[in-house]
Structure formats: C-alpha cells, structure tokens
C-alpha positions, -999 to 999 in steps of 0.1 A, spaced: -56 -317 615 -67 -298 584 -30 -286 578 -18 -321 580 -44 -334 555 -36 -305 531 1 -313 534 -7 -350 525 -28 -340 496 -1 -316 482 26 -343 484 5 -368 464 -1 -345 435 22 -347 407 31 -314 390 20 -309 353 47 -313 328 64 -341 310 92 -355 290 100 -355 254 118 -383 237 127 -367 204 99 -365 178 89 -401 184 73 -399 219 64 -375 247 49 -380 281 29 -355 301 11 -354 333 -21 -332 325 -35 -306 347 -62 -318 372 -96 -326 354 -131 -333 364 -139 -371 364 -175 -381 370 -186 -418 370 -222 -425 360 -237 -459 366 -272 -469 355 -289 -497 372 -308 -509 341 -290 -496 310 -312 -511 284 -305 -500 248 -336 -478 248 -327 -460 280 -292 -453 268 -304 -440 234 -328 -415 252 -303 -403 278 -288 -369 271 -262 -353 295 -258 -316 289 -280 -322 257 -255 -347 244 -261 -384 238 -240 -410 257 -219 -434 236 -240 -466 230 -211 -489 219 -189 -505 245 -154 -490 249 -160 -458 229 -161 -422 237 -176 -392 223 -173 -355 225 -143 -331 232 -149 -315 264 -166 -331 283 -158 -365 268 -182 -394 276 -165 -427 278 -185 -459 279 -161 -483 300 -188 -510 310 -222 -521 301 -236 -499 329 -208 -473 334 -197 -440 318 -169 -416 326 -175 -379 321 -140 -361 318 -136 -325 314 -108 -300 318 -131 -270 313 -162 -278 335 -163 -279 372 -175 -312 390 -206 -295 403 -216 -286 368 -212 -322 355 -228 -337 386 -259 -315 380 -261 -323 342 -258 -361 350 -284 -359 377 -309 -340 354 -302 -366 325 -310 -396 350 -341 -380 363 -360 -407 383 -338 -435 368 -319 -456 393 -283 -445 391 -251 -438 411 -232 -406 402 -198 -401 417 -171 -373 415 -138 -389 413 -119 -358 401 -94 -358 431 -87 -395 429 -74 -396 394 -46 -382 373 -42 -382 335 -9 -391 318 -9 -382 281 14 -402 257 20 -386 222 39 -398 192 45 -427 167 60 -448 196 31 -443 221 13 -475 212 45 -494 213 53 -481 248 19 -490 261 21 -525 245 51 -531 268 29 -533 299 -6 -540 284 -19 -571 267 -43 -552 242 -37 -550 205 -33 -512 203 -28 -510 165 -51 -483 150 -71 -510 132 -79 -529 164 -80 -503 190 -92 -474 167 -102 -438 169 -126 -430 197 -117 -462 215 -113 -465 253 -112 -493 278 -103 -503 312 -72 -524 314 -41 -532 334 -9 -513 325 23 -522 342 1 -541 367 -21 -511 375 -57 -506 366 -61 -477 342 -87 -464 318 -71 -460 283 -84 -437 258 -72 -431 221 -75 -396 208 -56 -399 176 -35 -425 158 -5 -412 179 -22 -399 212 -34 -418 241 -45 -408 277 -42 -430 308 -65 -423 337 -49 -437 366 -54 -436 405 -36 -406 420 -17 -428 444 -1 -449 416 6 -421 392 43 -416 402 49 -453 398 33 -455 364 49 -424 352 84 -438 362 75 -471 346 67 -453 314 100 -434 315 120 -466 320 100 -482 291 105 -453 269 143 -455 275 142 -491 265 125 -486 232 158 -475 215 
C-alpha cells in the first residue's frame, strides 16, 4: 500500500522548471516550499500588533505580505500564510505555536498540498489579467500585495514580488491545468 501511495504522490508532482517567452515573460514551477496557515480566533488589532513569529511581526494590513524568507502573507482578517523555501515545516510550525502561546488558533502545514508558479516579465500582469478580474496594475495591486482570488476558474493565492514578478500558490491537483492554461494564454498575447 505504501508503494502505491508513493507512486501517486510522485505522479502528482510537477518538476521544477519553466518556459521563457522572450524578454517579455517567463513561467516557472518553483521547487517545493513550506506553506503554513495560521488562523487566529480573535485577531484584534492589538493582538495582531503584539504577535511575533520568529521575532518578526505579522502584516497588519489586509492583502499584504512582509519578509523575504519566510514571507508572511495576510490573506484574510483572521488568516496568514507563512511561506518559505529555506525553512522546514516543523521549524515554522514551532515558531507559530510559540507566537500564539495560549491564544485560540489553528496552525496547519499545507506544504504538500500546494505548488508555486512564478511569472516574470513585463507581460506577467497582462497574462494574469486574462484569467482574473483583479486590476493588477502596479498602482492598484502594488508592491507587497497579495490576495486570494480566482485565476482561470481556480482558487489561487496571488503575490506580487516586484512590478514584473508574481507568484501563484495553487492546489497541487490543479497545477498542471493552471500551468497549461498559462502557456496557452501566453501564446495568445502576441
């Protein structure tokens, strides 16, 4: 039974790599990352302001992120994602538990359930706009912005890293579909 489960997991994983569309756009499936969801039962401004995970504050403003690695993304009034390519899940789980102390919260490791697709280049926002109803201009969806949205009919967490670089965190089961959709949409940008 364990061999069968291992085989299914291996089949569902997309390899790292990507595709370049000239100087204007590149797509890449990033290596596996740690993804921790932190939900607070009563996230009052005072509680959020006092919270420190690994000695760093959580973002207080909705739909923003802070930090390089781990990045802390506030995606709902009571929910933050902790995303890292350098830290193991156990390390971030312990840091989040320590930060919460006796506060009522839920901390979940979703690392194996998500894949990150990076879009880079001047046409990245234009490609995303083909499947998303958000205004992704740098003035509206600015630096350090993140949000949960629907892209190509799939729920994703979208994060802007620079004016020309975005990351989409998507459910592993839908990764191939979204990546294929992005390739088709990129081909249609010309």
